[in-house]
C-alpha positions in Angstrom: -62.9 37.3 50.3 -65.2 40.2 50.0 -65.1 43.7 51.6 -67.2 43.2 54.9 -69.2 46.3 53.9 -70.1 44.8 50.8 -73.4 44.8 49.5 -74.8 47.2 51.4 -76.3 50.0 50.0 -75.4 53.9 50.9 -79.0 54.8 52.7 -77.4 58.5 53.4 -78.2 60.5 56.8 -80.9 58.5 58.9 -83.6 60.6 59.5 -83.2 60.5 63.3 -79.9 61.7 62.4 -81.8 64.8 60.8 -84.1 65.2 63.2 -81.4 64.9 66.2 -79.6 68.2 64.3 -82.8 70.3 64.1 -83.9 69.5 67.5 -79.9 69.8 69.4 -78.0 72.2 66.5 -74.6 70.8 64.6 -72.3 69.3 66.0 -69.3 72.0 67.4 -66.1 72.2 65.4 -63.1 70.8 67.8 -61.0 74.2 67.7 -58.6 75.7 70.4 -60.2 77.9 71.6 -63.9 76.0 71.5 -63.9 76.4 75.5 -63.6 80.2 75.4 -67.3 80.0 73.2 -68.9 78.0 75.4 -67.3 79.4 79.0 -69.3 82.1 80.8 -68.3 85.6 82.6 -69.2 86.5 85.9 -72.3 88.4 84.7 -73.9 85.6 82.5 -72.5 82.8 85.7 -74.4 84.7 87.9 -77.8 84.0 85.8 -77.4 80.7 85.0 -76.2 79.4 88.8 -76.9 82.5 90.6 -80.8 82.4 89.6 -81.0 78.8 91.4 -80.0 80.9 95.1 -82.2 84.4 94.4 -85.5 82.2 93.4 -85.5 80.6 96.8 -86.6 84.0 97.9 -89.8 83.1 95.8 -90.3 80.3 98.9 -87.9 80.4 101.3 -88.8 83.7 103.5 -92.2 82.8 102.8 -92.5 78.9 104.7 -90.2 81.6 107.2 -92.8 83.7 108.1 -95.8 81.7 107.7 -94.4 79.3 110.7 -93.8 82.5 112.8 -98.1 82.4 113.0 -99.1 85.2 115.0 -95.5 85.8 116.7 -94.7 88.1 113.3 -92.5 90.1 116.3 -90.0 87.8 115.7 -89.6 88.8 111.8 -87.2 91.6 112.1 -84.6 89.1 114.1 -85.6 86.0 111.3 -84.9 88.9 108.4 -81.3 89.6 110.4 -80.7 86.1 110.9 -81.5 84.7 107.2 -79.5 87.8 105.7 -76.6 86.6 108.1 -76.5 83.2 106.8 -76.2 83.8 103.3 -73.7 86.3 103.8 -71.8 83.7 105.8 -72.5 80.4 104.0 -71.6 82.5 100.7 -68.3 83.6 101.8 -67.3 80.2 103.4 -68.1 79.0 99.5 -65.4 81.6 98.0 -62.9 80.4 100.5 -64.1 76.4 99.2 -63.6 78.4 95.0 -60.1 79.6 95.8 -58.7 76.3 97.6 -60.8 73.9 94.1 -60.3 76.4 91.9 -61.4 73.6 89.3 -64.8 73.1 90.9 -66.8 69.9 91.9 -68.3 71.7 94.5 -69.2 69.5 97.6 -68.3 66.5 95.8 -64.8 66.9 95.6 -64.5 69.1 98.4 -65.4 66.2 100.8 -63.6 63.2 98.5 -60.5 65.4 99.0 -60.7 65.8 102.5 -62.9 63.7 104.1 -62.3 60.3 102.1 -64.2 58.6 99.1 -66.8 57.5 101.4 -67.8 61.0 102.2 -67.6 62.3 99.1 -70.1 59.7 97.8 -72.3 60.8 100.2 -72.1 64.4 99.6 -72.3 63.6 96.0 -75.5 61.4 96.4 -76.7 63.9 98.0 -76.1 66.6 95.6 -77.1 64.6 92.6 -81.0 64.2 94.3 -80.4 68.5 95.1 -80.0 69.2 91.9 -82.9 66.3 90.7 -85.0 68.1 93.4 -83.8 71.8 92.2 -85.2 71.4 89.2 -88.8 69.9 90.2 -89.5 72.5 93.0 -88.0 75.8 90.8 -91.1 74.6 88.0 -93.8 73.4 90.6 -93.1 76.9 91.9 -92.9 78.5 88.9 -96.8 77.2 88.5 -97.6 78.1 91.5 -96.9 82.0 90.5 -98.4 82.0 87.4 -101.8 79.8 88.7 -102.0 81.9 91.4 -102.9 84.7 89.1 -105.1 82.9 86.7 -109.1 82.3 87.7 -109.1 79.5 90.7 -110.9 77.1 88.4 -107.8 76.9 86.4 -105.7 75.4 89.4 -107.7 72.3 89.5 -108.9 71.6 85.9 -108.5 68.3 84.4 -107.0 67.9 80.8 -108.4 64.6 79.4 -109.3 63.5 82.9 -105.7 62.3 82.9 -103.0 65.0 84.5 -104.4 68.6 85.9 -103.5 71.1 83.4 -100.9 73.1 86.0 -99.1 70.3 86.4 -99.2 68.9 82.3 -97.7 72.8 81.8 -94.6 72.4 84.6 -93.9 68.6 82.8 -93.7 70.8 79.5 -90.8 73.3 81.1 -88.8 70.8 82.2 -89.0 69.5 78.6 -87.8 72.3 77.7 -85.3 72.5 79.1 -83.9 69.3 78.7 -83.9 70.3 74.8 -82.3 73.6 76.1 -79.5 71.7 77.5 -78.6 69.4 75.0 -78.2 72.2 72.8 -75.3 73.7 74.8 -75.3 75.7 78.2 -74.0 79.2 76.4 -77.0 79.1 74.9 -79.7 78.3 77.2 -77.9 80.8 79.7 -77.8 83.8 77.0 -82.1 82.8 76.2 -82.8 83.0 79.9 -81.1 86.2 80.9 -83.2 88.8 80.1 -86.1 86.8 82.6 -83.3 87.1 85.4 -83.0 90.9 84.4 -87.2 91.5 84.6 -87.1 89.8 88.3 -84.3 91.8 89.6 -86.0 95.2 88.3 -89.8 94.6 89.2 -88.5 93.1 93.0 -86.2 95.8 93.5 -89.2 97.8 93.0 -91.6 96.2 94.9 -89.5 95.7 98.0 -87.8 98.9 98.0 -91.4 100.8 97.0 -92.7 99.0 100.5 -90.3 100.2 102.1 -89.8 103.8 101.4 -93.6 104.2 100.9 -94.0 102.7 104.5 -91.5 104.5 105.5 -93.7 106.9 108.3 -95.5 103.8 109.2 -92.1 102.3 110.4 -92.4 103.8 113.8 -95.4 102.7 114.4 -94.6 98.8 113.2 -91.8 98.9 115.7 -94.0 100.0 118.6 -95.9 96.9 117.6 -93.1 94.8 117.5 -91.6 95.9 120.6 -95.0 95.7 122.5 -95.4 91.8 121.0 -92.1 90.9 122.3 -92.6 92.3 125.7 -95.8 90.1 125.8 -94.0 87.5 124.6 -91.3 87.2 127.1 -94.2 87.0 129.3 -95.0 83.3 131.1 -97.8 81.3 129.6 -100.6 81.5 129.4 -100.0 85.6 128.2 -97.0 84.7 126.5 -94.8 82.1 125.5 -91.8 82.7 127.9 -88.1 82.7 126.5 -87.9 79.2 126.1 -91.7 79.1 123.8 -90.1 82.2 122.1 -86.9 81.2 121.2 -88.2 77.6 120.2 -90.9 79.8 117.3 -88.3 81.9 116.0 -85.5 78.5 115.4 -88.4 76.8 113.9 -89.2 79.1 111.6 -85.5 80.0 111.0 -84.6 76.5 109.9 -87.5 75.5 108.1 -87.0 78.8 106.4 -83.8 76.5 105.3 -84.9 76.5 101.5 -83.8 80.1 100.8 -80.3 79.3 100.9 -80.5 76.0 98.9 -78.9 77.6 95.5 -75.7 78.4 97.4 -73.4 75.7 96.6 -73.9 76.1 92.7 -71.4 78.5 92.2 -68.7 76.5 93.6 -69.9 73.4 91.5 -70.2 75.3 88.1 -66.7 76.4 87.6 -65.7 74.4 85.1 -68.2 76.3 82.9 -67.0 80.4 83.6 -64.4 82.3 82.0 -60.7 82.5 83.0 -59.5 83.5 85.4 -62.1 80.7 87.0 -61.1 81.8 90.7 -61.7 85.6 90.3 -65.2 85.4 88.5 -66.3 82.7 90.7 -65.6 84.8 93.4 -67.2 87.8 91.3 -70.4 85.8 90.6 -70.6 84.4 94.2 -70.7 88.2 95.7 -73.5 89.1 93.5 -75.3 86.0 94.3 -75.2 86.4 98.2 -76.2 90.2 98.1 -78.9 90.0 95.8 -80.0 86.9 97.9 -79.2 88.3 101.3 -81.5 91.8 100.9 -83.9 89.8 98.5 -85.3 87.4 101.6 -84.6 89.6 104.1 -86.1 92.8 102.5 -89.3 90.3 101.3 -89.5 89.5 105.4 -89.4 93.2 106.7 -91.8 94.1 103.7 -94.8 91.0 104.5 -94.0 92.6 108.4 -95.1 96.5 107.1 -97.7 95.1 105.0 -99.3 93.2 107.7 -99.5 90.2 105.3 -100.9 87.3 106.0 -101.3 84.1 103.4 -104.1 83.6 101.7 -105.3 80.2 100.1 -104.6 79.4 96.7 -102.0 82.6 96.4 -98.0 83.0 97.5 -97.2 85.4 100.3 -95.2 87.6 97.1 -98.8 87.8 95.2 -100.4 89.2 98.4 -97.4 91.4 98.4 -97.9 92.5 95.2 -101.5 93.1 95.5 -101.3 95.0 98.3 -98.3 96.9 97.1 -99.6 97.8 93.4 -103.5 96.7 93.9 -104.7 100.1 94.1 -103.1 102.1 91.5 -105.1 103.3 89.2 -104.3 101.7 85.2 -101.3 100.0 86.4 -101.1 98.2 89.7 -102.6 95.0 87.9 -100.0 94.8 84.9 -97.3 95.6 87.8 -98.4 92.5 90.1 -98.7 91.0 86.9 -95.2 91.8 85.9 -93.7 91.0 89.4 -95.8 87.0 89.5 -94.8 86.6 86.0 -91.1 87.4 86.1 -91.1 85.2 89.7 -92.0 82.1 88.0 -89.8 82.9 85.1 -86.7 83.5 87.3 -87.8 80.1 89.2 -87.2 78.7 85.7 -84.1 79.9 85.3 -83.5 78.5 88.4 -84.4 75.2 86.8 -81.7 75.5 85.0 -79.0 75.1 87.4 -79.6 71.5 87.7 -79.0 71.2 84.6 -75.8 73.3 84.6 -74.4 71.5 87.8 -76.3 68.1 88.5 -73.8 66.5 85.0 -71.0 68.1 86.5 -71.6 66.3 89.8 -72.2 63.1 87.9 -69.3 63.5 85.8 -66.6 63.6 88.7 -68.1 60.6 90.1 -68.0 58.7 87.2 -64.6 59.6 86.3 -64.1 58.0 90.0 -66.4 55.3 89.0 -69.0 55.6 91.6 -71.0 56.5 88.5 -70.9 54.5 84.8 -68.2 56.1 82.9 -70.5 57.5 80.0 -71.3 60.4 82.3 -67.9 61.9 82.0 -68.3 61.9 78.1 -69.0 64.8 76.1 -71.1 64.9 73.4 -70.7 66.3 69.4 -72.6 69.9 71.0 -69.6 69.5 74.1 -72.6 69.0 76.6 -72.4 65.8 79.2 -75.8 64.4 77.3 -76.4 61.5 79.3 -76.2 63.4 82.6 -78.8 66.1 81.1 -81.0 63.3 80.0 -80.9 61.6 83.2 -81.4 64.3 85.5 -84.2 66.1 84.0 -85.8 62.3 83.5 -85.5 62.3 87.1 -86.8 65.6 87.9 -90.2 64.8 85.5 -90.8 61.6 88.0 -90.1 63.9 91.1 -92.9 66.4 89.6 -95.5 63.6 88.9 -94.8 61.8 92.1 -94.9 64.8 94.2 -97.9 66.4 92.2 -96.2 69.5 92.2 -96.8 70.0 95.8 -94.0 73.0 96.9 -94.4 72.2 100.5 -93.6 68.3 100.4 -90.6 69.0 97.5 -89.0 71.8 99.7 -88.5 69.2 102.5 -86.9 67.1 100.3 -85.1 69.5 98.8 -83.7 71.5 102.1 -82.5 68.0 103.6 -79.9 67.3 101.2 -78.7 70.7 101.0 -77.5 71.0 104.2 -76.4 67.1 104.0 -74.0 68.5 101.5 -73.4 72.0 102.7 -72.5 70.1 106.6 -70.1 67.7 104.8 -68.4 70.4 103.1 -67.6 72.8 106.4 -66.5 70.1 108.1 -64.2 69.1 105.5 -62.7 72.7 105.3 -62.8 73.2 109.1 -60.4 69.8 108.9 -58.2 71.2 105.9 -57.6 74.4 108.0 -56.3 72.6 111.0 -54.0 70.4 108.5 -52.8 73.3 107.4 -52.4 75.3 110.1 -48.8 75.6 110.6 -48.6 76.9 106.5 -50.8 79.5 107.2 -50.2 82.0 110.6 -53.9 83.1 110.2 -55.6 79.6 109.9 -57.7 80.5 113.2 -60.0 83.5 111.0 -60.6 81.2 108.1 -61.4 78.1 110.1 -63.9 80.4 112.7 -66.2 81.1 109.2 -66.1 77.7 108.2 -67.0 76.9 111.8 -70.3 79.4 112.2 -71.2 78.0 108.6 -71.1 74.1 110.3 -72.8 75.1 113.3 -75.5 77.1 111.3 -75.5 74.1 108.8 -75.8 71.4 111.2 -78.4 73.0 113.5 -80.9 73.7 110.5 -80.5 69.8 109.1 -81.4 68.7 112.5 -83.9 70.8 113.1 -85.7 69.7 109.6 -85.4 66.1 109.8 -87.1 66.2 113.4 -90.0 68.6 112.3 -90.9 67.4 109.1 -88.9 63.1 109.1 -92.8 61.7 109.1 -93.9 64.4 106.1 -91.7 63.5 103.7 -88.3 63.7 105.1 -87.6 59.7 105.3 -88.1 59.9 101.5 -85.2 61.9 100.9 -83.2 59.9 103.0 -84.2 56.6 101.8 -83.6 57.8 97.9 -79.9 59.2 99.0 -79.6 56.2 100.9 -80.4 53.8 97.7 -78.6 56.4 95.4 -75.3 55.9 97.7 -75.7 52.1 97.8 -75.9 52.4 94.2 -72.5 54.2 94.1 -71.1 51.2 95.8 -72.1 48.6 93.9 -71.2 50.6 90.7 -67.6 51.0 92.0 -67.5 47.0 93.2 -68.5 46.4 89.3 -65.8 48.5 88.0 -63.2 47.2 90.4 -64.2 43.6 89.2 -63.5 44.6 85.8 -60.0 45.7 86.2 -59.3 42.5 88.0 -60.5 40.8 85.0 -58.3 42.7 82.6 -55.2 42.6 85.1 -55.6 38.5 84.7 -56.0 38.9 81.0 -52.8 41.1 80.8 -51.2 38.4 82.9 -51.8 36.2 80.2 -50.4 38.3 78.0 -47.4 38.8 79.8 -47.0 35.1 80.4 -46.7 34.0 76.6 -43.1 33.0 75.8 -41.3 35.6 73.6 -39.4 34.6 70.5 -36.2 33.9 70.2 -35.6 36.0 67.3 -37.9 38.8 66.2 -39.8 37.8 62.7 -38.6 38.6 59.2 -39.1 42.0 58.1 -42.6 42.3 55.7 -43.3 44.6 52.7 -47.0 46.4 53.8 -49.4 47.5 50.9 -50.9 50.7 52.2 -53.6 50.0 49.6 -54.3 46.6 51.7 -57.5 46.3 53.7 -56.7 48.2 56.5 -58.0 47.4 60.1 -58.2 50.1 62.3 -58.4 49.6 66.9 -59.0 51.8 68.9 -56.7 50.9 72.2 -56.2 52.4 75.7 -52.7 50.7 75.6 -51.0 48.0 75.5 -52.8 45.3 77.3 -54.2 41.8 76.9 -57.6 43.8 76.0 -56.7 45.3 73.1 -54.4 41.3 71.8 -58.0 40.4 72.4 -59.6 42.8 70.2 -56.8 41.8 67.5 -57.3 38.3 67.6 -61.6 38.9 67.7 -61.2 40.7 64.2 -58.4 38.2 62.9 -61.4 35.2 63.6 -64.3 37.4 62.0 -62.5 38.1 58.9 -60.0 35.4 58.4 -57.4 36.5 55.6 -58.9 39.6 54.7 -57.0 42.4 56.5 -53.4 42.5 56.1 -52.6 45.7 57.8 -53.4 46.4 61.7 -53.5 49.8 63.0 -54.0 50.9 66.9 -55.1 54.0 67.8 -55.8 55.5 71.6 -56.7 58.8 71.9 -54.9 61.1 74.3 -57.0 63.2 76.5 -56.1 66.8 77.3 -57.2 69.5 79.6 -60.7 67.1 80.2 -60.9 68.5 83.9 -62.3 72.3 82.1 -65.2 70.3 81.1 -66.2 68.1 83.0 -64.9 69.8 86.4 -62.8 66.9 87.5 -59.6 67.7 89.5 -55.9 67.1 88.6 
């Protein structure tokens, strides 16, 4: 009998394989030090993961300040509350990093401490969150860039199909998909200069506004004191205590987009350089300080320059124009650089969704709540299935919302604070359970109790205020994904039950009375190699299928099993 492959000419490498190599690069060699080459030090991790949190200063403080309306005298308290919340949540997640050094973020924390069902809720919320991270970051970047361009460009439509702005945003997501299919370290290094431009330009902007108006600070604080005193008076002269608290609380909660990227560091520990805990905590500290200073500083800067919203322009664009618009020669250039750097940082933030989203899906895939292929690495050592799914979903979200940042930020914030709340609740349970082992457990749990209170408060107010304006959409999407995860889990259970029955048939076969006589083997004879997971009925079924398809051809059979070592370092799975 001829070989099964006989008669088929050698066609060489397919053109699709050549195209893949050109776009994505050659496969990485599986060397012992390969993870060291694709892992990140704290500074690069700050770029790749911390950018998600820092970029939220492009829209979070703006939403909070605009919600104050004419009651801008509350901005000082709002800035302090914003910075305080950033530091509390960041510190709480630093404690999570210590207890879960292999990462995994909200999904792993909730699964281990609250149970698998709570973990699926947290993980599903995270997956939707990272899809929206990409969409809102790119949409906000588009707003920042097009707010500097002539107004007609924003509404321009290409070939009567899609707005030019939306097409540019879709192309940006496509670029990030390609970049992440090549590998995470290459993408982070490529984006690092953009991150630094933002830091420098916004340090000049915020510092320049505050220093340049030091002489005006007494007058501004006098206005704040006068406004506060008037606001305390009963209506119709003022708001009264209850009314003032309501305005402040609403602004504080609806500015929750400011905190949306904080968890990214704990989710992305798997890509950090050893020692992971120290690297992760340093990264978290860098992000916390930079975000607290930037977000709080922007709110104070809005107050100092008496910034007011302008149609078609972001508040940061208004601030930059009031700060540097009058500079002869270089004023317009600085405004352009500040807005461009903001847009570029938002693109860097979109990168975070591609770093962390597939890793959350990998964790869920290992637990059979997602298809198992999502836990597999490509030949470029990336989770390509997760990258493609996250990227494709973000494209759909962008098209569905038309790139509307206001709509996207509502969807985004609800899922983020759902995960935050579950993580903080889980850590509270952890310290209650471990109180006998740690005499100082009250100190640790107090941080998480404060964080839990803040997160539940922001989540409740956001859902209440925005349920009819899109909040129901994110709840429905997350609920649908949760249901899908349980259906996938049920499918794998059924498959496992069938394999157990197949194994039972194998073990029920009567054993021979005596072993068969030894036979000589010809190594040169046709040999079939079967990849198996172990000695099971499925392997025997595969062997019989080969003999049935090629009767009498194969003389030797080799069974190969793959040993998985240290896979958690790549896909973020806790051992």
